[in-house]
C-alpha angles and dihedrals in degrees: 000000000000124000142174134193115229140169123236104242103179112109089223095044122228100332131159101291100047090040090055091048090049093050092046091054092041090056089064092067128078092213123095108253125211136178128188141162116263106263098020127107101212117089126198122222104250091212094060118082091196093056092047094050090047088062089066093207115193132199112285096024117135115230135179113229112199139176132187121197147054096314097033100129094047089046095053096044093048094046093047087056090050091055093043093052100044105107104160 
């Protein structure tokens, strides 16, 4: 398993458009993808837009992005960039 702590940068948080972009990119990896708030036990499936939107992540929130599988490091690094670069 590979994980990375990141901060949600988008002013509107992780709303529909960036969540859709994230899920689209996550689907390209074989690894299982998870995202959770720092300090919380529950983890959302990073390949499910419904689960991501249900988190209701706002700007400034700290999350842990994780992947488990053969391409886990590439998945986490790529998806961290997706979250860092979503500005709309």
